[in-house]
VEXTOR-276809 format. One record per residue (C-alpha): x, y, z; residue in three letters. Coordinates in steps of 0.2 Angstrom, whole numbers, plus 2048, in hexadecimal, padded with zeros to 3 digits. Layout:
REM residues N
XYZALA/...
This chain:
REM residues 240
736919940MET/738918953GLU/72991595DPRO/723923968GLU/72892197ALEU/71991C985PRO/720928993LEU/71D937987ALA/70A932986ASP/70A92F999GLU/71194099DLEU/705949991ALA/6F694099AALA/6FD9469ABVAL/6FF9589A5PHE/6ED95799EALA/6E69529AFARG/6EF9609B7LEU/6EB96E9ABSER/6DB9729B4GLY/6E29749C5LEU/6E99849CCLEU/6FA97E9D2LEU/7069889DDTHR/71798D9D6ALA/71F9819E2GLU/7159739DDTHR/7189779CAVAL/72B9779CDARG/72A9669D6SER/72095F9C7LEU/72C9669BALEU/73B95E9C3LYS/73294D9C1LEU/72E9519AFILE/7409579ABILE/7479479B3ALA/73C93D9A8ALA/741948999ALA/75394399BARG/74E931999GLU/74393498AVAL/75393C981PHE/76192F983PRO/76E93B97CSER/76A948989ALA/77694C997LEU/7699579A0GLY/75996099EALA/75196F9A5GLY/74397C9A5VAL/74598F9A4THR/73799B9A8ALA/7359AC9B0ALA/7389AD9C3GLY/72F9B89D0ASP/7389C79CAGLN/7359C49B8GLY/7479BF9B3ALA/74A9AE9ACPRO/74E9A09B8VAL/75098D9B7THR/7409869BFTRP/7479749BDALA/75796B9B8ALA/75E95A9B9THR/76F95F9BFGLY/77C96D9C2GLU/78296D9B0GLU/7719729AAVAL/7709809B7GLU/7819879B3ARG/77E9879A0ALA/76D9909A4ASP/77599C9B0ARG/7819A19A2LEU/7739A5996GLN/76A9B09A4TYR/77B9B99A8GLU/77E9BC995LEU/76C9C0991GLY/76E9B4982ALA/76E9A297DGLY/764994975PRO/757992983CYS/7539A5984LEU/7529A6971THR/746997971ALA/73B9A097ETRP/73C9B1975GLN/73A9AB963GLU/72E99D967ARG/73899195DSER/74298195FVAL/755985960ILE/76197895CASP/77497A960VAL/77C96C957GLY/78E96F95DASP/79397D96AMET/7A497D961HIS/79D983951ASP/78E98D956ASP/7909A0954ASP/77F9A6959ARG/7849A896BTRP/7979A696BPRO/79B9AB97DGLU/78D9A0984TRP/792991978ALA/7A499297DALA/7A0992990SER/79498498EALA/7A197A984ALA/7AD97C993ARG/79F97599ELEU/7A0965993GLY/791969988LEU/791967976ARG/77F968970SER/76E96F976ALA/75C96E971LEU/74F97B977SER/73D97C974ALA/73198B979PRO/723988986MET/71499097EVAL/704992987ALA/6F699A97DGLY/6FE9A9974CYS/70C9AB981ARG/71D9A3982SER/7209A0995VAL/732998994GLY/73B98A98CALA/74097898FVAL/75297398ALYS/75D963989VAL/770963989TYR/77C956983SER/78E953984ASP/78E94D972ARG/78D958962PRO/77E956957HIS/77594B964ALA/763950960PHE/75994C951GLY/74895094AGLU/73F943955ARG/74794C964ASP/74195D95EARG/72F95695DTHR/73094E96ELEU/73895D977LEU/72A96896FTHR/71D95D977MET/72695E988PHE/727971986ALA/714973982SER/70F968991GLN/71B97199DALA/714981997ALA/70397C99EVAL/70B97A9AFLEU/71498A9AFVAL/7059949A8ALA/6FB98B9B6ASN/7079929C3ALA/7069A39BCARG/6F39A29BDSER/6F499D9CFALA/7009AB9D3GLU/6F49B79CAALA/6E59B19D3ALA/6EE9B29E4GLU/6F39C49E0ARG/6E19C89DBLEU/6DA9C09EBSER/6E79CA9F6THR/6E39DA9EDGLU/6D09D79EELEU/6D29D4A01ARG/6DC9E4A03SER/6CF9EE9F9ALA/6C19E7A03LEU/6CA9EBA13ARG/6CD9FDA0DTHR/6BB9FFA09ARG/6B59F9A1AASP/6C2A04A23ILE/6BDA14A19VAL/6ABA10A1CSER/6ADA0FA2EMET/6B7A1FA2FALA/6AAA28A24LYS/69DA23A31GLY/6A8A2AA3FILE/6A9A3BA36VAL/696A3BA32MET/692A39A44ALA/6A0A45A4AARG/69CA53A3EASP/68AA4FA3AHIS/68DA4FA27VAL/687A43A19PRO/691A35A12GLU/698A3EA03GLU/69EA4DA0ETHR/6A6A40A1AALA/6B0A38A0DPHE/6B6A49A07LEU/6BBA4DA19VAL/6C5A3DA1ALEU/6CEA40A0AALA/6D2A52A0FASP/6D9A4CA20GLU/6E3A3FA17ALA/6EAA4BA0BALA/6EFA58A18ARG/6F7A4AA23ALA/700A43A13GLY/6F9A32A16LYS/6F0A26A0BPRO/6DDA26A0ELEU/6DDA15A15ARG/6EBA19A21ASP/6E2A29A27ASN/6D2A1FA29ALA/6DBA12A34GLU/6E3A1FA3FALA/6D1A26A42MET/6CAA15A46LEU/6D9A12A52ARG/6D6A23A5BALA/6C4A1FA5DVAL/6C7A0EA64ALA/6D4A14A70ARG/6CDA13A82PRO/6CCA24A8AARG/6D4A27A9BARG/
């Protein structure tokens, strides 16, 4: 039995230290590039390695890759909407392509990948909690290049990479929530000030002032906030 590589344990420790931090997507991509570079060394049969996850628009993209051959093989999967990496992601299972020349699960992709000089591939899903957030994959220019030990190691890499990708998603969600909250508070303040103007102008209570604002916005075909801002600008405009 081969001894476990110390590098694998070191990487796991690094991921554990980072798991509690809200990292930006840019930082996560940089870390994944370092991890994928290390993965290539952990798998001596690998020609290259990469990470696939959802991009800003939700479509699959390669977040990190060791070289052009990985990016091109990945791009083929995204264009065709099929391939071992996408299947690993969707089915949350390790997918082994022993030989591109003999595999009939994704014939168009396998034939194109073989023309790139690739013969075998191993993909593992990145699972964070109950969600599959992408996949980690290694490619080789030799058939049947990966064994059971490689499956175990790649699964470990994928589970730790999932922590980083999920972390980036949490940071993006927190930023969106913060932006939406700031916008909501700003809208509340603007509408409140506009209500005060209507109350003073028309000598009406707060509830009636709000209805007046809403009615004016509807008649102008504007959102309530936009109408309230226009009223504030008109009041603030100096008279000649």
